[in-house]
PDB file of N, CA, C and O in Angstrom:
ATOM      1  N   MET A   1     -33.884  69.811-104.618  1.00  0.00           N
ATOM      2  CA  MET A   1     -32.867  70.089-104.374  1.00  0.00           C
ATOM      3  C   MET A   1     -32.576  69.265-103.033  1.00  0.00           C
ATOM      4  O   MET A   1     -31.937  68.245-102.775  1.00  0.00           O
ATOM      5  N   SER A   2     -33.471  70.338-102.173  1.00  0.00           N
ATOM      6  CA  SER A   2     -33.198  70.557-100.756  1.00  0.00           C
ATOM      7  C   SER A   2     -33.930  69.230-100.394  1.00  0.00           C
ATOM      8  O   SER A   2     -33.591  68.895 -99.259  1.00  0.00           O
ATOM      9  N   GLY A   3     -34.808  68.357-100.948  1.00  0.00           N
ATOM     10  CA  GLY A   3     -35.210  66.805-100.734  1.00  0.00           C
ATOM     11  C   GLY A   3     -34.222  65.946-100.671  1.00  0.00           C
ATOM     12  O   GLY A   3     -33.962  65.206 -99.722  1.00  0.00           O
ATOM     13  N   LEU A   4     -33.517  66.059-101.940  1.00  0.00           N
ATOM     14  CA  LEU A   4     -32.510  65.261-101.837  1.00  0.00           C
ATOM     15  C   LEU A   4     -31.082  65.368-100.538  1.00  0.00           C
ATOM     16  O   LEU A   4     -30.602  64.506 -99.802  1.00  0.00           O
ATOM     17  N   LYS A   5     -30.833  66.514-100.688  1.00  0.00           N
ATOM     18  CA  LYS A   5     -30.149  66.638 -99.465  1.00  0.00           C
ATOM     19  C   LYS A   5     -30.130  65.979 -97.793  1.00  0.00           C
ATOM     20  O   LYS A   5     -29.354  65.481 -96.977  1.00  0.00           O
ATOM     21  N   LEU A   6     -31.470  66.348 -97.949  1.00  0.00           N
ATOM     22  CA  LEU A   6     -32.207  66.130 -96.366  1.00  0.00           C
ATOM     23  C   LEU A   6     -31.837  64.189 -96.367  1.00  0.00           C
ATOM     24  O   LEU A   6     -31.200  63.398 -95.670  1.00  0.00           O
ATOM     25  N   ILE A   7     -32.650  64.154 -97.544  1.00  0.00           N
ATOM     26  CA  ILE A   7     -32.047  62.177 -97.221  1.00  0.00           C
ATOM     27  C   ILE A   7     -30.726  61.577 -97.029  1.00  0.00           C
ATOM     28  O   ILE A   7     -30.528  60.618 -96.283  1.00  0.00           O
ATOM     29  N   TYR A   8     -29.529  62.363 -97.954  1.00  0.00           N
ATOM     30  CA  TYR A   8     -28.540  62.275 -98.042  1.00  0.00           C
ATOM     31  C   TYR A   8     -27.925  62.385 -96.642  1.00  0.00           C
ATOM     32  O   TYR A   8     -27.187  61.460 -96.305  1.00  0.00           O
ATOM     33  N   THR A   9     -28.160  63.537 -95.659  1.00  0.00           N
ATOM     34  CA  THR A   9     -27.959  63.993 -94.302  1.00  0.00           C
ATOM     35  C   THR A   9     -28.558  62.566 -93.884  1.00  0.00           C
ATOM     36  O   THR A   9     -27.836  61.573 -93.798  1.00  0.00           O
ATOM     37  N   ILE A  10     -29.470  62.551 -93.717  1.00  0.00           N
ATOM     38  CA  ILE A  10     -30.187  61.051 -93.295  1.00  0.00           C
ATOM     39  C   ILE A  10     -29.629  59.941 -93.183  1.00  0.00           C
ATOM     40  O   ILE A  10     -29.708  59.103 -92.284  1.00  0.00           O
ATOM     41  N   TRP A  11     -28.967  59.955 -94.274  1.00  0.00           N
ATOM     42  CA  TRP A  11     -28.351  58.297 -94.528  1.00  0.00           C
ATOM     43  C   TRP A  11     -27.301  58.284 -93.628  1.00  0.00           C
ATOM     44  O   TRP A  11     -27.008  57.648 -92.616  1.00  0.00           O
ATOM     45  N   ARG A  12     -26.736  59.326 -94.410  1.00  0.00           N
ATOM     46  CA  ARG A  12     -25.061  59.837 -93.415  1.00  0.00           C
ATOM     47  C   ARG A  12     -25.159  59.840 -91.815  1.00  0.00           C
ATOM     48  O   ARG A  12     -24.207  59.588 -91.077  1.00  0.00           O
ATOM     49  N   LEU A  13     -26.649  60.211 -91.327  1.00  0.00           N
ATOM     50  CA  LEU A  13     -26.340  60.122 -90.267  1.00  0.00           C
ATOM     51  C   LEU A  13     -26.762  58.322 -89.494  1.00  0.00           C
ATOM     52  O   LEU A  13     -26.303  57.801 -88.477  1.00  0.00           O
ATOM     53  N   TYR A  14     -27.545  57.916 -90.258  1.00  0.00           N
ATOM     54  CA  TYR A  14     -28.078  56.487 -90.183  1.00  0.00           C
ATOM     55  C   TYR A  14     -26.392  55.695 -90.056  1.00  0.00           C
ATOM     56  O   TYR A  14     -25.993  54.901 -89.204  1.00  0.00           O
ATOM     57  N   ASP A  15     -25.903  56.086 -90.859  1.00  0.00           N
ATOM     58  CA  ASP A  15     -24.584  54.925 -91.431  1.00  0.00           C
ATOM     59  C   ASP A  15     -23.539  55.756 -90.066  1.00  0.00           C
ATOM     60  O   ASP A  15     -23.287  54.823 -89.302  1.00  0.00           O
ATOM     61  N   MET A  16     -23.146  56.522 -89.726  1.00  0.00           N
ATOM     62  CA  MET A  16     -22.593  56.839 -88.537  1.00  0.00           C
ATOM     63  C   MET A  16     -23.133  56.091 -87.183  1.00  0.00           C
ATOM     64  O   MET A  16     -22.301  55.601 -86.419  1.00  0.00           O
ATOM     65  N   TYR A  17     -24.561  56.004 -86.885  1.00  0.00           N
ATOM     66  CA  TYR A  17     -24.850  55.045 -85.748  1.00  0.00           C
ATOM     67  C   TYR A  17     -24.761  53.781 -85.980  1.00  0.00           C
ATOM     68  O   TYR A  17     -24.400  52.905 -85.194  1.00  0.00           O
ATOM     69  N   ASN A  18     -25.089  53.678 -87.061  1.00  0.00           N
ATOM     70  CA  ASN A  18     -24.297  51.903 -87.180  1.00  0.00           C
ATOM     71  C   ASN A  18     -23.066  51.490 -86.810  1.00  0.00           C
ATOM     72  O   ASN A  18     -22.791  50.553 -86.060  1.00  0.00           O
ATOM     73  N   GLU A  19     -22.310  52.259 -87.393  1.00  0.00           N
ATOM     74  CA  GLU A  19     -20.760  52.256 -86.865  1.00  0.00           C
ATOM     75  C   GLU A  19     -20.454  52.228 -85.517  1.00  0.00           C
ATOM     76  O   GLU A  19     -19.819  51.375 -84.898  1.00  0.00           O
ATOM     77  N   THR A  20     -21.086  53.474 -85.039  1.00  0.00           N
ATOM     78  CA  THR A  20     -20.820  53.382 -83.511  1.00  0.00           C
ATOM     79  C   THR A  20     -21.376  52.636 -82.381  1.00  0.00           C
ATOM     80  O   THR A  20     -21.128  52.582 -81.177  1.00  0.00           O
ATOM     81  N   LYS A  21     -22.416  51.944 -83.367  1.00  0.00           N
ATOM     82  CA  LYS A  21     -23.321  50.812 -82.366  1.00  0.00           C
ATOM     83  C   LYS A  21     -22.427  49.809 -82.239  1.00  0.00           C
ATOM     84  O   LYS A  21     -22.265  49.345 -81.110  1.00  0.00           O
ATOM     85  N   GLY A  22     -21.883  49.422 -83.040  1.00  0.00           N
ATOM     86  CA  GLY A  22     -20.799  48.116 -83.122  1.00  0.00           C
ATOM     87  C   GLY A  22     -19.694  48.500 -82.190  1.00  0.00           C
ATOM     88  O   GLY A  22     -19.573  47.780 -81.199  1.00  0.00           O
ATOM     89  N   PHE A  23     -18.906  49.454 -82.320  1.00  0.00           N
ATOM     90  CA  PHE A  23     -17.828  50.050 -81.283  1.00  0.00           C
ATOM     91  C   PHE A  23     -18.245  49.968 -79.897  1.00  0.00           C
ATOM     92  O   PHE A  23     -17.605  49.404 -79.010  1.00  0.00           O
ATOM     93  N   VAL A  24     -19.761  50.780 -79.712  1.00  0.00           N
ATOM     94  CA  VAL A  24     -20.095  50.444 -77.812  1.00  0.00           C
ATOM     95  C   VAL A  24     -20.275  49.061 -77.927  1.00  0.00           C
ATOM     96  O   VAL A  24     -20.124  48.633 -76.783  1.00  0.00           O
ATOM     97  N   LYS A  25     -20.494  48.207 -78.615  1.00  0.00           N
ATOM     98  CA  LYS A  25     -21.015  46.893 -78.330  1.00  0.00           C
ATOM     99  C   LYS A  25     -19.240  46.076 -77.568  1.00  0.00           C
ATOM    100  O   LYS A  25     -18.975  45.467 -76.532  1.00  0.00           O
ATOM    101  N   GLY A  26     -18.438  46.520 -78.765  1.00  0.00           N
ATOM    102  CA  GLY A  26     -16.853  45.912 -78.387  1.00  0.00           C
ATOM    103  C   GLY A  26     -16.465  46.282 -77.304  1.00  0.00           C
ATOM    104  O   GLY A  26     -15.789  45.480 -76.660  1.00  0.00           O
ATOM    105  N   ILE A  27     -16.768  47.694 -76.689  1.00  0.00           N
ATOM    106  CA  ILE A  27     -16.222  48.139 -75.696  1.00  0.00           C
ATOM    107  C   ILE A  27     -16.785  47.651 -74.401  1.00  0.00           C
ATOM    108  O   ILE A  27     -16.047  47.372 -73.456  1.00  0.00           O
ATOM    109  N   SER A  28     -18.441  47.517 -74.334  1.00  0.00           N
ATOM    110  CA  SER A  28     -18.834  46.556 -73.512  1.00  0.00           C
ATOM    111  C   SER A  28     -18.738  45.296 -73.294  1.00  0.00           C
ATOM    112  O   SER A  28     -19.103  44.669 -72.299  1.00  0.00           O
ATOM    113  N   ALA A  29     -18.131  44.844 -74.447  1.00  0.00           N
ATOM    114  CA  ALA A  29     -18.183  43.402 -74.261  1.00  0.00           C
ATOM    115  C   ALA A  29     -16.480  43.103 -73.255  1.00  0.00           C
ATOM    116  O   ALA A  29     -16.215  42.314 -72.348  1.00  0.00           O
ATOM    117  N   GLY A  30     -15.722  44.058 -73.906  1.00  0.00           N
ATOM    118  CA  GLY A  30     -14.422  44.363 -73.087  1.00  0.00           C
ATOM    119  C   GLY A  30     -14.602  44.665 -71.979  1.00  0.00           C
ATOM    120  O   GLY A  30     -13.896  43.963 -71.254  1.00  0.00           O
ATOM    121  N   LEU A  31     -15.342  45.540 -71.289  1.00  0.00           N
ATOM    122  CA  LEU A  31     -15.560  45.689 -69.921  1.00  0.00           C
ATOM    123  C   LEU A  31     -16.339  44.627 -68.832  1.00  0.00           C
ATOM    124  O   LEU A  31     -16.218  44.543 -67.610  1.00  0.00           O
ATOM    125  N   VAL A  32     -17.163  43.874 -69.752  1.00  0.00           N
ATOM    126  CA  VAL A  32     -17.892  42.755 -69.106  1.00  0.00           C
ATOM    127  C   VAL A  32     -16.801  41.673 -68.434  1.00  0.00           C
ATOM    128  O   VAL A  32     -16.619  41.327 -67.266  1.00  0.00           O
ATOM    129  N   ALA A  33     -16.031  41.221 -69.937  1.00  0.00           N
ATOM    130  CA  ALA A  33     -15.150  40.047 -69.649  1.00  0.00           C
ATOM    131  C   ALA A  33     -13.897  40.772 -68.485  1.00  0.00           C
ATOM    132  O   ALA A  33     -13.528  39.991 -67.607  1.00  0.00           O
ATOM    133  N   GLY A  34     -13.360  41.979 -68.469  1.00  0.00           N
ATOM    134  CA  GLY A  34     -12.731  42.352 -67.442  1.00  0.00           C
ATOM    135  C   GLY A  34     -13.016  42.385 -66.404  1.00  0.00           C
ATOM    136  O   GLY A  34     -12.115  42.282 -65.572  1.00  0.00           O
ATOM    137  N   LEU A  35     -14.420  42.545 -65.954  1.00  0.00           N
ATOM    138  CA  LEU A  35     -14.913  42.490 -64.796  1.00  0.00           C
ATOM    139  C   LEU A  35     -14.949  40.805 -64.054  1.00  0.00           C
ATOM    140  O   LEU A  35     -14.704  40.472 -62.895  1.00  0.00           O
ATOM    141  N   ALA A  36     -15.398  39.886 -65.365  1.00  0.00           N
ATOM    142  CA  ALA A  36     -15.695  38.645 -65.192  1.00  0.00           C
ATOM    143  C   ALA A  36     -14.059  38.172 -64.428  1.00  0.00           C
ATOM    144  O   ALA A  36     -13.921  37.591 -63.352  1.00  0.00           O
ATOM    145  N   VAL A  37     -13.152  38.552 -65.203  1.00  0.00           N
ATOM    146  CA  VAL A  37     -11.816  38.077 -64.679  1.00  0.00           C
ATOM    147  C   VAL A  37     -11.254  38.408 -63.446  1.00  0.00           C
ATOM    148  O   VAL A  37     -10.480  37.657 -62.852  1.00  0.00           O
ATOM    149  N   ALA A  38     -11.729  39.862 -62.898  1.00  0.00           N
ATOM    150  CA  ALA A  38     -11.249  40.983 -61.952  1.00  0.00           C
ATOM    151  C   ALA A  38     -12.026  39.581 -60.636  1.00  0.00           C
ATOM    152  O   ALA A  38     -11.459  38.946 -59.747  1.00  0.00           O
ATOM    153  N   SER A  39     -13.273  39.580 -61.034  1.00  0.00           N
ATOM    154  CA  SER A  39     -13.825  39.031 -60.025  1.00  0.00           C
ATOM    155  C   SER A  39     -13.426  37.532 -59.930  1.00  0.00           C
ATOM    156  O   SER A  39     -13.636  37.062 -58.813  1.00  0.00           O
ATOM    157  N   VAL A  40     -12.838  36.570 -60.948  1.00  0.00           N
ATOM    158  CA  VAL A  40     -12.456  35.413 -60.436  1.00  0.00           C
ATOM    159  C   VAL A  40     -10.943  35.581 -59.829  1.00  0.00           C
ATOM    160  O   VAL A  40     -10.509  34.956 -58.862  1.00  0.00           O
ATOM    161  N   SER A  41     -10.252  36.527 -60.576  1.00  0.00           N
ATOM    162  CA  SER A  41      -9.302  36.329 -59.610  1.00  0.00           C
ATOM    163  C   SER A  41      -9.013  37.213 -58.396  1.00  0.00           C
ATOM    164  O   SER A  41      -7.870  37.390 -57.975  1.00  0.00           O
ATOM    165  N   ASN A  42      -9.775  37.593 -58.019  1.00  0.00           N
ATOM    166  CA  ASN A  42     -10.043  37.934 -56.607  1.00  0.00           C
ATOM    167  C   ASN A  42      -9.078  37.359 -55.531  1.00  0.00           C
ATOM    168  O   ASN A  42      -8.118  37.779 -54.885  1.00  0.00           O
ATOM    169  N   LYS A  43      -9.531  36.613 -55.601  1.00  0.00           N
ATOM    170  CA  LYS A  43      -8.765  35.358 -54.434  1.00  0.00           C
ATOM    171  C   LYS A  43      -7.764  35.098 -54.676  1.00  0.00           C
ATOM    172  O   LYS A  43      -6.909  35.072 -53.791  1.00  0.00           O
ATOM    173  N   ALA A  44      -7.595  34.925 -55.431  1.00  0.00           N
ATOM    174  CA  ALA A  44      -5.609  34.752 -56.022  1.00  0.00           C
ATOM    175  C   ALA A  44      -5.005  35.917 -55.818  1.00  0.00           C
ATOM    176  O   ALA A  44      -3.797  35.684 -55.773  1.00  0.00           O
ATOM    177  N   PHE A  45      -5.308  37.552 -55.605  1.00  0.00           N
ATOM    178  CA  PHE A  45      -4.376  38.233 -55.306  1.00  0.00           C
ATOM    179  C   PHE A  45      -4.528  38.814 -53.900  1.00  0.00           C
ATOM    180  O   PHE A  45      -4.295  39.969 -53.544  1.00  0.00           O
ATOM    181  N   LYS A  46      -4.958  37.796 -53.185  1.00  0.00           N
ATOM    182  CA  LYS A  46      -4.959  38.140 -51.562  1.00  0.00           C
ATOM    183  C   LYS A  46      -3.880  37.807 -51.165  1.00  0.00           C
ATOM    184  O   LYS A  46      -3.112  38.693 -50.791  1.00  0.00           O
ATOM    185  N   ASN A  47      -3.497  36.519 -51.121  1.00  0.00           N
ATOM    186  CA  ASN A  47      -2.083  36.158 -50.649  1.00  0.00           C
ATOM    187  C   ASN A  47      -0.991  35.931 -51.556  1.00  0.00           C
ATOM    188  O   ASN A  47      -0.079  35.197 -51.173  1.00  0.00           O
ATOM    189  N   ASN A  48      -0.933  36.582 -52.994  1.00  0.00           N
ATOM    190  CA  ASN A  48       0.312  36.019 -53.791  1.00  0.00           C
ATOM    191  C   ASN A  48       0.592  37.254 -54.082  1.00  0.00           C
ATOM    192  O   ASN A  48      -0.205  37.929 -54.735  1.00  0.00           O
ATOM    193  N   ARG A  49       1.978  37.834 -53.567  1.00  0.00           N
ATOM    194  CA  ARG A  49       2.555  39.269 -53.957  1.00  0.00           C
ATOM    195  C   ARG A  49       3.360  39.176 -55.216  1.00  0.00           C
ATOM    196  O   ARG A  49       3.730  40.260 -55.665  1.00  0.00           O
ATOM    197  N   GLN A  50       3.655  38.257 -55.778  1.00  0.00           N
ATOM    198  CA  GLN A  50       4.128  38.351 -57.282  1.00  0.00           C
ATOM    199  C   GLN A  50       2.962  38.755 -57.897  1.00  0.00           C
ATOM    200  O   GLN A  50       2.893  39.928 -58.261  1.00  0.00           O
ATOM    201  N   LEU A  51       1.902  37.906 -58.108  1.00  0.00           N
ATOM    202  CA  LEU A  51       0.980  38.199 -58.580  1.00  0.00           C
ATOM    203  C   LEU A  51       0.558  39.784 -58.472  1.00  0.00           C
ATOM    204  O   LEU A  51       0.287  40.298 -59.557  1.00  0.00           O
ATOM    205  N   LYS A  52       0.490  40.398 -57.632  1.00  0.00           N
ATOM    206  CA  LYS A  52       0.101  41.474 -57.306  1.00  0.00           C
ATOM    207  C   LYS A  52       0.794  42.676 -58.012  1.00  0.00           C
ATOM    208  O   LYS A  52       0.122  43.592 -58.484  1.00  0.00           O
ATOM    209  N   ARG A  53       2.168  42.651 -58.075  1.00  0.00           N
ATOM    210  CA  ARG A  53       3.334  43.189 -58.389  1.00  0.00           C
ATOM    211  C   ARG A  53       3.057  43.284 -60.455  1.00  0.00           C
ATOM    212  O   ARG A  53       2.946  44.322 -61.109  1.00  0.00           O
ATOM    213  N   SER A  54       3.014  41.687 -61.047  1.00  0.00           N
ATOM    214  CA  SER A  54       3.104  41.833 -62.097  1.00  0.00           C
ATOM    215  C   SER A  54       1.292  42.624 -62.378  1.00  0.00           C
ATOM    216  O   SER A  54       1.175  43.489 -63.246  1.00  0.00           O
ATOM    217  N   ALA A  55       0.197  42.231 -61.639  1.00  0.00           N
ATOM    218  CA  ALA A  55      -0.865  42.847 -62.163  1.00  0.00           C
ATOM    219  C   ALA A  55      -0.972  44.451 -62.221  1.00  0.00           C
ATOM    220  O   ALA A  55      -1.632  45.097 -63.034  1.00  0.00           O
ATOM    221  N   ASN A  56      -0.229  44.914 -61.249  1.00  0.00           N
ATOM    222  CA  ASN A  56       0.202  46.577 -61.226  1.00  0.00           C
ATOM    223  C   ASN A  56       0.785  47.000 -62.249  1.00  0.00           C
ATOM    224  O   ASN A  56       0.461  47.980 -62.920  1.00  0.00           O
ATOM    225  N   LYS A  57       1.883  46.109 -62.456  1.00  0.00           N
ATOM    226  CA  LYS A  57       2.714  46.633 -64.083  1.00  0.00           C
ATOM    227  C   LYS A  57       1.805  46.624 -64.771  1.00  0.00           C
ATOM    228  O   LYS A  57       1.417  47.766 -65.017  1.00  0.00           O
ATOM    229  N   ALA A  58       1.139  45.716 -65.313  1.00  0.00           N
ATOM    230  CA  ALA A  58       0.405  45.522 -66.685  1.00  0.00           C
ATOM    231  C   ALA A  58      -0.706  46.811 -66.515  1.00  0.00           C
ATOM    232  O   ALA A  58      -0.755  47.745 -67.315  1.00  0.00           O
ATOM    233  N   MET A  59      -1.516  46.689 -65.416  1.00  0.00           N
ATOM    234  CA  MET A  59      -2.474  48.261 -65.121  1.00  0.00           C
ATOM    235  C   MET A  59      -2.236  49.388 -65.552  1.00  0.00           C
ATOM    236  O   MET A  59      -3.093  50.152 -65.996  1.00  0.00           O
ATOM    237  N   LYS A  60      -0.470  49.726 -65.428  1.00  0.00           N
ATOM    238  CA  LYS A  60      -0.006  51.106 -65.427  1.00  0.00           C
ATOM    239  C   LYS A  60       0.487  50.767 -66.590  1.00  0.00           C
ATOM    240  O   LYS A  60       0.730  51.864 -67.093  1.00  0.00           O
ATOM    241  N   LYS A  61       0.979  49.480 -67.805  1.00  0.00           N
ATOM    242  CA  LYS A  61       1.100  49.998 -69.197  1.00  0.00           C
ATOM    243  C   LYS A  61       0.037  49.835 -69.835  1.00  0.00           C
ATOM    244  O   LYS A  61       0.261  49.907 -71.043  1.00  0.00           O
ATOM    245  N   VAL A  62      -1.283  49.603 -69.536  1.00  0.00           N
ATOM    246  CA  VAL A  62      -2.398  49.834 -70.683  1.00  0.00           C
ATOM    247  C   VAL A  62      -3.018  51.027 -69.915  1.00  0.00           C
ATOM    248  O   VAL A  62      -3.935  51.633 -70.469  1.00  0.00           O
ATOM    249  N   GLY A  63      -2.731  51.298 -69.066  1.00  0.00           N
ATOM    250  CA  GLY A  63      -2.930  53.072 -68.581  1.00  0.00           C
ATOM    251  C   GLY A  63      -2.275  53.823 -70.001  1.00  0.00           C
ATOM    252  O   GLY A  63      -2.714  54.449 -70.966  1.00  0.00           O
ATOM    253  N   GLY A  64      -0.790  53.292 -69.433  1.00  0.00           N
ATOM    254  CA  GLY A  64       0.254  54.147 -70.732  1.00  0.00           C
ATOM    255  C   GLY A  64      -0.471  54.137 -72.281  1.00  0.00           C
ATOM    256  O   GLY A  64      -0.457  55.115 -73.028  1.00  0.00           O
ATOM    257  N   VAL A  65      -1.043  52.957 -72.572  1.00  0.00           N
ATOM    258  CA  VAL A  65      -1.296  52.690 -74.228  1.00  0.00           C
ATOM    259  C   VAL A  65      -2.581  53.519 -74.240  1.00  0.00           C
ATOM    260  O   VAL A  65      -2.797  54.335 -75.136  1.00  0.00           O
ATOM    261  N   LEU A  66      -3.580  53.257 -73.055  1.00  0.00           N
ATOM    262  CA  LEU A  66      -4.811  54.233 -73.707  1.00  0.00           C
ATOM    263  C   LEU A  66      -4.747  55.956 -73.366  1.00  0.00           C
ATOM    264  O   LEU A  66      -5.632  56.791 -73.549  1.00  0.00           O
ATOM    265  N   ASP A  67      -3.424  56.130 -72.831  1.00  0.00           N
ATOM    266  CA  ASP A  67      -3.492  57.526 -72.855  1.00  0.00           C
ATOM    267  C   ASP A  67      -2.471  58.075 -74.169  1.00  0.00           C
ATOM    268  O   ASP A  67      -2.459  59.228 -74.599  1.00  0.00           O
ATOM    269  N   ASN A  68      -1.663  56.968 -74.653  1.00  0.00           N
ATOM    270  CA  ASN A  68      -1.527  57.100 -75.855  1.00  0.00           C
ATOM    271  C   ASN A  68      -2.264  57.400 -76.888  1.00  0.00           C
ATOM    272  O   ASN A  68      -2.039  58.204 -77.793  1.00  0.00           O
ATOM    273  N   MET A  69      -3.310  56.593 -76.675  1.00  0.00           N
ATOM    274  CA  MET A  69      -4.277  56.274 -77.693  1.00  0.00           C
ATOM    275  C   MET A  69      -5.449  57.616 -77.548  1.00  0.00           C
ATOM    276  O   MET A  69      -6.099  57.921 -78.548  1.00  0.00           O
ATOM    277  N   GLU A  70      -5.621  58.258 -76.431  1.00  0.00           N
ATOM    278  CA  GLU A  70      -6.245  59.483 -76.085  1.00  0.00           C
ATOM    279  C   GLU A  70      -5.432  60.688 -76.976  1.00  0.00           C
ATOM    280  O   GLU A  70      -6.053  61.672 -77.379  1.00  0.00           O
ATOM    281  N   TYR A  71      -4.315  60.548 -77.179  1.00  0.00           N
ATOM    282  CA  TYR A  71      -3.420  61.651 -77.412  1.00  0.00           C
ATOM    283  C   TYR A  71      -3.505  61.509 -78.709  1.00  0.00           C
ATOM    284  O   TYR A  71      -3.671  62.497 -79.425  1.00  0.00           O
ATOM    285  N   MET A  72      -3.408  60.296 -79.200  1.00  0.00           N
ATOM    286  CA  MET A  72      -3.736  60.700 -81.055  1.00  0.00           C
ATOM    287  C   MET A  72      -5.166  60.391 -81.454  1.00  0.00           C
ATOM    288  O   MET A  72      -5.341  59.927 -82.581  1.00  0.00           O
ATOM    289  N   PHE A  73      -6.060  60.567 -80.775  1.00  0.00           N
ATOM    290  CA  PHE A  73      -7.429  61.297 -81.108  1.00  0.00           C
ATOM    291  C   PHE A  73      -7.613  62.514 -81.016  1.00  0.00           C
ATOM    292  O   PHE A  73      -8.674  63.012 -81.393  1.00  0.00           O
ATOM    293  N   LYS A  74      -6.502  63.324 -80.436  1.00  0.00           N
ATOM    294  CA  LYS A  74      -6.937  64.532 -80.276  1.00  0.00           C
ATOM    295  C   LYS A  74      -6.559  65.447 -81.292  1.00  0.00           C
ATOM    296  O   LYS A  74      -6.922  66.621 -81.232  1.00  0.00           O
TER     297      LYS A  74
END
């Protein structure tokens, strides 16, 4: 019986590893896309006040959403 239990445990760990691998790939792709957008729009931020304001508002809202998601996972 313990042999089957060991195989089942290993199988579950393997499944969890595969699920988290896709999640981490998605997060890293999002971070890369965000960095690319930030580097391209860096020149536009220097002289445009309205763009700065709207970007700051968007960043605050995204921060709020992330805080709410963090609260949901607790």
